[in-house]
Each structure stands twice: as C-alpha cells, then as structure tokens.
MIKELUM-635495 format. One record per residue (C-alpha): residue in one letter; x, y, z. Coordinates in steps of 0.001 Angstrom, whole numbers, padded with zeros to 6 digits, always signed. Last residue first. Example, Ala and Ser with C-alpha at 12.3 -4.5 7.8 and 13.67 -1.06 7.14 Angstrom:
2
S+013670-001060+007140;A+012300-004500+007800;
This chain:
619
Y-064383+168820-003061;E-064604+171846-000755;R-067062+170334+001657;S-068741+173066+003743;S-072434+172117+003078;M-071618+168398+003757;E-070225+168985+007254;I-073197+168410+009597;K-074989+165681+007448;A-071492+164000+006852;M-070790+163791+010549;E-073837+161727+011283;Q-073155+159396+008274;T-069596+158763+009280;F-066339+160535+008309;V-062636+159568+009007;G-060203+162543+008803;E-057030+163516+006993;S-053743+165250+007749;T-051405+165301+004803;L-048181+163437+004431;I-045004+165218+003461;K-042311+162800+002300;M-038604+162961+001805;P-038342+166217+003587;P-037543+169414+001563;E-034086+170555+000963;K-033821+174411+000651;G-031889+175814-002203;E-034136+178726-002857;M-035545+177255-006094;L-036152+174036-004131;D-038170+176009-001596;K-040321+177447-004262;V-041118+174198-005730;A-041913+172740-002306;K-044317+175699-001701;M-045916+175194-005107;I-046519+171394-004274;Q-048074+172326-000840;P-050379+174773-002393;G-051667+172419-005031;L-052276+169451-002820;L-056040+169762-002440;P-056768+166187-003197;N-057244+165181+000534;C-057821+161490+001102;E-060409+161125+003841;V-061936+157806+005011;A-065530+157517+004112;C-068044+155584+006238;N-071581+154125+006053;L-072660+154911+002445;K-076360+154556+001389;G-077711+156444+004335;T-078852+159518+002561;S-076292+161745+004372;M-073656+159054+003671;A-074271+159348-000174;K-074270+163054-000275;F-071038+162928+001738;A-069534+160465-000847;Q-070584+163019-003615;A-068754+165800-001650;T-065516+163635-001672;A-064541+161568+001272;D-061586+159910-000557;V-061766+156245+000626;S-064931+154095+000913;I-066730+151712+003232;M-070269+150480+002621;I-071956+147958+005044;I-074451+145790+003093;D-078174+145348+004020;K-078128+148849+005655;G-075659+151031+003980;P-076514+149812+000449;K-080161+148525+000365;L-080700+145211-001618;G-082628+144653-004861;Y-079843+143723-007370;D-080223+147097-009010;E-079698+148793-005618;I-076448+146863-005077;A-075403+147901-008642;E-075972+151664-007793;I-074054+151330-004507;A-071126+149747-006318;G-070973+152693-008785;L-070964+155092-005738;A-068181+152844-004167;M-066247+152941-007381;D-066382+156736-007512;D-065699+157162-003813;N-062244+155161-003756;H-060599+152072-002609;S-063838+150414-002000;Y-064469+148103+001061;V-067828+146389+000754;V-069260+144449+003814;H-071896+141818+004445;I-071802+139852+001172;N-073651+136558+001693;G-076676+137997-000085;G-075458+137220-003534;Y-071921+135661-003658;K-071249+135241-007498;N-073929+137254-009016;L-073420+140017-006245;A-069565+139932-006903;E-070006+140460-010547;A-072601+143238-010150;M-069977+144908-007710;L-067385+144616-010406;D-069520+146226-012931;K-070595+149163-010726;G-067003+149756-009535;N-065730+149757-013094;Q-068567+152188-014172;F-067672+154599-011344;T-063917+154649-012091;F-060973+153901-009747;D-059455+151256-012053;G-060618+147993-010410;I-058967+144718-009298;F-061516+142596-007268;S-060553+141280-003773;E-062722+138278-002892;L-064514+136761+000152;M-062378+138473+002703;M-063419+137098+006073;Y-063744+139031+009199;D-064734+137607+012640;N-061635+135582+012707;N-059468+138625+013568;D-055821+138008+012858;R-055625+139688+009333;I-058364+142270+010039;V-055951+145205+010810;Q-052990+144380+008605;E-055570+143555+005743;F-056819+147175+005693;G-053273+148580+005486;K-052206+146248+002851;K-055225+146811+000582;R-055004+150686+001079;G-051302+150712+000286;I-051235+148674-002802;A-054296+150334-004276;P-053058+153877-003350;A-049538+153191-004811;S-050799+151868-008196;T-049789+148189-008990;E-053452+147367-010308;T-055654+150548-010462;G-057800+150753-007489;Q-059277+147734-005464;I-062824+146717-004796;E-062920+144559-001730;V-065676+142182-000730;I-065982+141409+002806;N-067836+138502+004824;Y-068577+139421+008357;T-068705+136676+010926;R-070819+136879+013922;N-070617+137543+017648;Q-071842+141237+017447;D-069344+142347+020084;K-067412+144696+017653;T-069169+145839+014456;E-068476+149562+014607;N-065158+149377+016196;V-063870+146680+013730;L-065276+148577+010718;W-063867+151774+011822;R-060419+150016+012427;A-060569+148633+008942;A-061052+151896+007274;R-058390+153473+009455;R-055831+150758+008467;G-056576+151205+004800;E-056068+154965+005000;E-052874+154383+007064;M-051590+152168+004242;F-052323+154951+001931;D-050502+157849+003739;S-051546+160624+001778;G-049884+163178-000481;M-046639+164820-000976;Y-043480+163052-002184;T-039992+164709-002274;T-036829+164782-004373;W-037140+161752-006763;L-034210+159712-008017;T-032984+159727-004418;D-034967+156654-003839;D-032696+154390-005599;I-034061+150934-005867;V-037275+152292-007308;K-041041+151958-006398;V-042926+155092-007175;E-045421+157052-004986;R-048850+158677-005511;D-050334+161883-004333;S-047789+164125-006121;L-044231+163042-006601;I-041977+165893-007048;V-038850+165598-009347;P-035743+167722-009279;I-034131+168592-012794;G-030465+168463-013121;A-030669+167103-016643;H-028982+163736-015593;R-031517+163608-012803;A-034314+163978-015154;E-032882+161211-017399;Q-032435+158953-014223;L-036118+159611-013535;V-036945+158550-017120;E-035056+155311-016778;E-036226+154391-013316;W-039831+154893-013815;G-041400+151362-014492;I-043084+150615-011245;E-045571+152327-008851;T-048356+152804-011264;K-050090+155882-012955;P-047530+158255-011395;S-048769+161613-010287;F-046331+164177-011563;A-044059+167179-010768;I-041145+168379-012670;V-039038+171264-011700;D-037003+174043-013480;V-038203+173141-016927;K-035714+172481-019541;M-037966+172067-022370;E-036300+168883-023274;I-036907+167595-019740;F-040544+168669-019935;R-040828+166660-023272;R-039349+163716-021436;I-041856+163996-018710;I-044729+164156-021327;E-043464+161061-022988;I-043277+159161-019581;Q-046853+160189-018974;K-047955+158899-022538;E-046408+155440-021687;Q-048088+155350-018284;S-051443+155999-019893;Q-054381+157059-017683;E-055130+160065-019691;A-051693+161374-019637;N-052781+165006-018886;E-050395+167934-019605;Y-049874+171290-017549;I-046995+173629-018002;L-047225+175923-014972;E-045370+179269-014759;I-045384+180028-011124;G-046795+183160-009734;A-047875+181482-006480;D-051716+182184-006948;A-051474+181021-010499;A-049692+177743-009494;A-052108+177209-006590;S-055169+177450-008912;L-053811+174983-011519;V-052716+172454-008850;S-055985+172669-006862;K-058070+172264-010046;T-056039+169104-011010;N-056703+167601-007503;A-060460+168400-007590;I-060552+166563-011059;R-058627+163725-009553;W-061158+163395-006596;G-064095+163429-008913;S-062632+160425-010682;E-060760+159357-013789;S-059319+162536-015003;G-055751+161426-015849;V-052192+160914-014599;Q-051262+164507-014365;A-047871+165517-015867;F-046815+168855-014234;G-043985+170873-015585;L-042994+173849-013568;K-041246+176832-014833;I-040264+179484-012166;K-041107+182962-013383;R-038051+185142-014460;N-034905+186786-013166;L-034994+185943-009427;A-036011+182401-009786;V-033445+181877-012487;E-030695+183367-010321;K-031643+181217-007389;R-031524+178132-009637;N-028261+178624-011303;S-026022+176521-009103;E-028630+173804-008674;K-026724+170783-009669;P-028787+167728-008850;K-028118+166351-005326;E-025214+163997-004905;Q-026429+160508-003549;I-025419+159561-000091;G-024452+156028+000029;Q-021703+156634+002433;K-019021+155019+000570;N-016124+152497+000842;L-016880+151514+004653;T-020563+151663+004362;I-023161+154353+005419;R-026650+154266+003862;Q-028882+157308+004189;S-032413+157590+005418;R-034635+160462+004182;L-037026+162103+006554;I-040785+161360+006592;I-043056+164194+007900;K-046516+163161+009128;K-049699+164759+009694;P-049092+167872+007713;I-049646+171489+009006;G-051403+173430+006232;K-052413+176586+008113;E-050208+178177+010805;K-051660+178205+014313;N-048577+179966+015888;L-048284+177061+018229;I-048328+174638+015174;D-045796+176728+013148;I-043448+177039+016148;A-043653+173445+016844;Y-042885+172734+013200;Q-039378+174327+013501;I-038875+172665+016875;A-039667+169376+015667;E-037603+169726+012395;T-034433+170176+014459;G-035214+167031+016565;G-036236+164961+013522;T-033986+162005+014704;P-032542+161249+011242;S-032622+157336+010856;T-029202+156478+009345;F-028711+153068+007897;M-025483+151423+009059;G-023195+148979+007276;T-020640+146262+007881;V-020248+147057+011452;N-017126+147065+013618;N-014929+147781+010608;E-013371+150802+012347;S-014786+153068+009547;V-018266+151514+010044;L-018418+152196+013905;K-016851+155571+013583;L-019287+156634+010845;S-022210+155475+013039;S-021284+157396+016081;N-018434+159653+017045;T-017705+161101+013521;S-021421+161765+012939;N-024220+160224+010736;V-026419+158808+013329;G-027615+155319+012859;D-031023+154290+013597;I-030587+150971+011620;G-027804+148372+011821;I-026233+145725+009672;I-023542+143396+011232;D-021478+141034+009141;V-020080+138072+011131;A-016315+137169+010412;P-015261+136433+013907;L-016992+134656+016806;N-014824+135040+019870;T-017707+134831+022339;S-016907+138115+024144;K-016257+139782+020868;L-019320+138702+019193;A-021458+139709+022313;R-019768+143183+022342;I-020438+143794+018628;A-023971+142645+019132;G-024612+145171+022045;L-023339+148030+019782;A-025823+146812+017039;M-028495+147019+019879;A-027562+150736+020546;E-027592+151474+016747;N-031062+150237+016127;H-033099+147442+014508;A-030035+145084+014534;F-029552+142659+011535;I-026767+140156+012386;M-024988+138324+009670;D-023141+134995+009024;I-024373+132770+011764;K-023115+129139+012513;R-022214+129360+016158;N-025634+128406+017672;D-025411+126621+020879;K-023700+129232+023165;L-024430+131924+020564;F-028086+132296+021824;D-027011+133266+025321;V-024430+135631+024045;L-027134+137211+021906;L-029520+137617+024735;D-027009+139283+026909;E-025622+141681+024319;A-029161+142758+023124;K-030084+143314+026617;D-027001+145536+027268;R-027582+147539+024135;Q-031324+148258+024553;W-033829+148838+021811;D-036257+146285+023550;A-033960+143351+022989;N-036466+141143+021208;I-034439+138326+019347;S-035346+136971+015989;Q-033606+133721+014971;I-032676+131580+011888;I-033337+134323+009314;Q-032529+132511+006167;I-030662+133588+003000;N-030216+130786+000531;P-033686+131211-000694;Q-032897+134625-002080;S-036038+136501-003406;A-037346+136686+000027;I-034409+138944+001176;A-036219+142231+000397;E-039704+141092+001831;R-037932+140009+005054;F-036193+143346+005499;G-039407+145490+004712;L-041491+143290+007150;S-038844+143490+009863;R-038672+147362+009642;E-042397+147610+009484;I-043171+145351+012595;V-040346+146927+014629;S-041552+150417+013744;P-045095+149598+014672;S-044191+148081+018168;G-045392+144704+018768;R-042345+143282+020406;L-039965+146069+021525;G-036793+146390+019261;Q-035590+143553+016955;I-032232+141652+016812;E-032394+139641+013697;V-029936+136702+013396;I-029109+135876+009843;H-027898+132647+008305;G-026116+132809+004834;G-026363+133202+001143;K-023856+131870-001352;L-025475+134076-003891;G-024194+137250-002371;L-024041+137852+001449;S-023215+141453+001259;E-025305+142448-001736;L-028445+140486-000457;A-027812+142047+003027;F-027659+145405+001454;Q-031028+144821-000244;G-032491+143760+003144;A-031277+146895+004881;K-032898+149044+002042;Q-036089+147081+002608;G-036076+147590+006263;I-035479+151427+005618;M-038434+151392+003403;E-040550+149627+005991;N-039521+152044+008711;D-040325+155282+006510;T-038458+157724+008640;G-039562+160063+011475;I-041676+162989+012289;Y-045345+162608+013524;L-047589+165498+013906;T-050539+166459+015810;Y-051249+163243+017702;D-054265+160896+018095;Y-053910+158691+014977;D-053290+155267+016530;T-050421+152859+017399;V-047927+155418+018287;G-044808+156130+016045;R-041196+155586+016656;G-039030+158408+015527;L-040633+161583+016985;V-044225+162264+018010;I-045313+165960+018170;V-048247+166501+020505;P-050519+169710+020532;I-052232+170394+023688;K-055257+169215+025653;G-056941+166216+023770;Y-053455+165309+022585;V-052400+164705+026219;E-054967+161979+026460;S-054075+160483+023191;V-050306+160401+024109;T-051202+158592+027393;S-053281+156052+025517;T-050374+155445+023190;L-047705+155077+025758;A-047841+151242+026588;I-048189+150376+022847;P-045704+152931+021885;D-042936+151328+023921;D-039615+152943+023092;L-041131+156268+022429;S-040001+159885+021616;I-042215+162773+022762;I-042412+166414+021952;L-045247+168051+024044;L-046613+171523+023446;D-047699+174450+025620;V-046006+173185+028678;G-047902+174018+031917;Y-045623+172466+034546;G-048441+169946+035253;I-048250+168776+031652;L-044635+168086+032024;K-045317+166140+035228;K-047878+163963+033525;V-045452+163180+030632;D-042634+162328+033116;S-045144+159807+035029;I-046062+158081+031686;Q-042183+158038+030989;Q-041683+156518+034443;Q-044334+153792+033733;S-042720+153076+030368;S-039140+152605+032223;T-036196+152570+029861;A-034404+155489+031764;A-037592+157772+031635;D-035519+160794+030865;T-037024+164369+030953;F-036190+167541+029164;I-037878+171026+029697;V-037531+173487+026885;K-037904+177317+026759;M-038836+179428+023961;D-038904+183331+023621;T-035196+183408+022789;H-035628+181369+019702;D-032327+180616+017862;K-031057+178686+020860;V-034049+176379+020529;E-032547+174800+017393;Q-029378+173685+019197;S-031308+172374+022144;I-033610+170320+019896;E-030541+168845+017821;D-028829+167970+021161;N-031892+166311+022522;M-032183+164130+019282;V-028461+163281+019398;V-029029+161859+022940;Q-032051+159707+021580;W-029859+158335+018979;P-027043+157461+021397;D-029367+155339+023527;S-028391+155708+027133;L-031059+158576+027177;N-033855+156243+027326;P-037535+157044+026930;Q-037341+160850+026156;S-040070+163328+026985;V-039602+166901+025657;G-041806+169609+027127;I-041915+172946+025402;L-042745+176269+026969;Y-043636+179027+024590;K-043810+182804+025184;V-040977+182967+027680;Q-039863+186522+028368;D-041949+186723+031525;D-039550+184114+033163;A-040865+182237+036170;K-044555+182382+035163;K-043632+180820+031820;T-042063+177976+033460;P-038590+176577+033629;T-038014+174434+036691;T-034992+175710+038357;D-036991+177800+040990;R-039120+174822+042132;F-036207+172701+042632;S-034303+175263+044633;L-037402+175876+046661;L-037818+172229+047435;V-034129+171946+048406;L-034288+174992+050560;I-037300+173475+052301;C-035541+170220+052957;I-032557+172078+054272;F-034761+173946+056815;M-036584+170721+058015;L-033127+169232+058738;L-031927+172258+060708;I-035119+172270+062716;Y-034717+168396+063398;K-031112+168962+064536;A-032074+171808+066878;K-034710+169610+068420;M-032223+166808+068856;
C-alpha cells in the first residue's frame, strides 16, 4: 500500500510539472516578448472558433509573441476564473470575447486597470477597455430587417426572434435595428422573442416548445449562426416547412454560412467579422505604445443570399499605386461650416495634417448648406481627385452624389458625421466619435452625480442640427440611460443648430416657459451650452449651481467654464481627426481596405479635472 501511495504521488507530481511546463510564459521562453491571453466564452459556437483560427494565423507572423487560449464552455463564472488565471500567467494584454457582458463587465474593468484589454464582438456595458473591435449591431439589425421586408413582401408574415443573452448590448441593438426597419410594414409582426443565450441547443429546445402550439410562423430571425442552426433543427424535427431563416454572426466560409445558404437551410445570413486578425495587429500597436489608438473599430458586415453574396465591388483602383508614386495624392475635403470652436479646430487639424503628410488638399467650406456641399463634391468628381472626404450636414440626402462618386471610382471618407443610406458601401470609411456613447456617458455622469437624492430632476435638452448624426446619436444615447429611471424627466427637447446664439435663444425660451423648474440642461455641444449659460445668468440664476450644466465637445472654452463653476461636466468629442484622415487616404492609395468605422478614444471631464488640464488643452 505504501509503494502504491508513493507511485501515485510521483504520478501527480509529473502531471503538475507537465502542466507547468506547457503553459506558455515569458520566463519559459526568453524569445517571447509579448504574452497574449485570449478568453473565449463558448467554443461550440462556430464564430468563436473562426476567431481563434484568425488569431492563431496572425500570430504566426510574429515569432516574439505567444498566445494562451481558454474556453469557458458557456459558463460566465468559468470565464471569470479563466481571466484570473490568464492574469496569473503574466499576460501582457487580454483579448476577450463575451457571451454575457453584464456578468463580465466588472472583471474586464478590473483587468483594464492593470493591462490593456481588447474586447471582440459583443461589447461590455461601460467604457473600461482599451479597444473594442466588432460590428455595428444596430446597423446589422436594420439590414436584417430590410431583408425581411424584401423576403416577406407586402403580404407580410409572423416572425419569431431568437435573441442572445437578455440585456446584452448587442441583443438590444440588433433587436432595435431590426424592429425599426420592419416598422414601416404593419403586416409584419414579431409574435415571439426567445432568449437562447447564443446557444444552438437552447435555441432548438425553446423553439420546439413554442412550435407545439404556434404553427403559423413565416420567418425566424436568429441573432447568431449557432441559434440559426438550432432553428433549422427545430423546424426539421417539427416538420414545419417553408419558414424563412435570417441569421447574424455568419462566417463567410465554405463550411459555414455559405454552406447554410447554398443548401437552402437559411434564406440569408449577415456576416459579423470576428476581428481576430485585427486584434493581433492592434495589440502590437498598443503594446508598442503607438499613438492614435482608437477606442472602437467597426468592421463591415456582408449579406449572403442564394443568388448573390451582397458584396459590393470596390471602386476600381488599378491606377492608384502609380498615381501615388508619380505625383502627390489629391484629396478633396468639403467642410460643413464654421459654426463652432470645435469645427474651427477640426478644420485646422485637417489643413495641418494634409501639409505634414504631403497630400495636395483641395479645401472648400459649404457654410452649413447641404446643397452647396453636394455641389462641392460634384466639383471634386469633375476634378478627378483621388479621394473625397466630407463632414455631412445631415444624415440623409446623399445617395445620388455618392453613387456619382462610386461611378467615378473615387472612394469617400466620412469625417465626424455619418450618413444614412441603404447601401453602406457607397462610402469607404467613417472616422470620428461614437455619438450614442457620448449621450450615454453624459447621462451616466448625471445619474452617478445625483443618485440617492430622492428627488426628480427636470431636464431641458438643446439639440444640434436637426437630422444631423451628432444630434440623433447624442439624443438617443442620453434617452437610453434615463428612459426607465423615474428620477429624471425630460421637460422639453429644443432643436438647435450648434451655435452660441441659438443656444442662448433657446435657453431663454425654456426659462420663460419653465422658469425655476429646470434642474438640468443637456446641450449637444459647448457653443450652445455657453450661450445657455449666458441666458441663465441674464435670468438671474447661477449656471452650474442652480442648474446642472452638461455639454459635449470639451473644448478649451468649456474647460474655462468648468473651472469657474458654470459648467458641471463636458463629454469629449475630439476634433483633431486630420492625421487619421490622412492615414486612411494613404492606405487607400496603397490598396489597403480600412475598417468601416474608426471611433476615437474620448474622456469625460468634470470641474475638478478641468482646473488641472485646462492649460494643456489643444482645442
């Protein structure tokens, strides 16, 4: 018995030594410069498997880098444990993909305080990470909804929506986009929403149970490929034919989404690039402390159907490398106006960056006129510039001129504002801010600052230009946070134009209407906030004390107002986009495909922070 005990102990020691030796660490291999930890929630999901494959493939090109992979097998608690183990191994950077962002957000925040964190695919619920790489979930939902309209036609039909984890940001955004798209057709109804937590088997079981008493369905909208597979199995087991299936998180490969579509198992699939390749590329830049790291990288989704893959051909660029080598790159930039200090700083950044990059810049200002901006873009097309960049006055009304640019083979860069078009391949890339996140951060600051006060706060909102991307996003993001909180009431939302005088006039109107019942002012930019401050003072109240003042932009003038106590909080919107625009222009000339969106990293500033950082403010 003693001999058996000694033998057993010897075997256990060997096992432990073997485990220790096979764990990649920098100490075990002096050639390893960077150790990366990759935490996956569920490798039974084909999408997660492809992500790991892309990461592994990209790492092969970097001999000084090692990666440790973990799989939580659908358990949030296990993923939390996996992350702690990876930190214990001494990883230099964490790459994490989430099924349950609500459960993992605090863990990601804790790790972010120690090492850089890249979040892939499904975002966390706050801002504590280094970089997010994924898709625009609301836009994918809208695309899926548009496809549902095409597929069901005027006769309409009943839809069952199979969602991921309840409360997940990606679930909320995908569902919102889908529902907004189908809202125009009253004959299309979502009769049931099922939360299958991104899992194939759970989707199958829940759908089979629902179909026992509900046979009249025409379409299933699944929030990922795994749940679409579960829906296929459920329909087969219940002998329910002729049901369309639309899925998201597709992988554009012969063994995955393409196969599902080609075999008529699903009607259409919308790809959601995993970001695995980009994660390693940006990880290197982050670890090397490169400047200009964005906060979010949004990758383009593609529609896959039986007859076509929905992939728009890129503009012909056969002569671009030769052009870039033989003469200066020619960039046409159509600025929206000079309506604010932010815009003036933005213009200076573009002019300066073009000169530094050796790019020939043709600059024109539309002076707040969409018609004039379209005329300028058409002149750029006639001049045969290499790239067009512009900051659109509003979201809508651009399809025709963008089609003209595509026909001429000229790529288009959107700067600081987005456009709303059915075909998002009409523009090449967008760089600027996440306007919805700005609104959410403004509201989160308000909620945190006023919590536990046991009172109701009446809010007046001063919006930017009607139908402009900043006004739409900042309003929507702010409303998302306060919507279900009874402590905050929106008295009125006034439509402005981002100018000082307009902010002053609208604030005077609000004071005449509501008087001292206004407790909070949320302004969509600093200039309107500064105008509102002057109107409040003229009324005899103290801004920043009698009325909480929140603004977006965080310019030097806002910092001055915060330092004197007249502005309480400013959410940053960085105007210094010139260097990023010039990099994108050069990448295009070299035949590189930029991400769909590059969203800048920005902060939230309070009165205490403003006093410290005011002297170093660049704009």
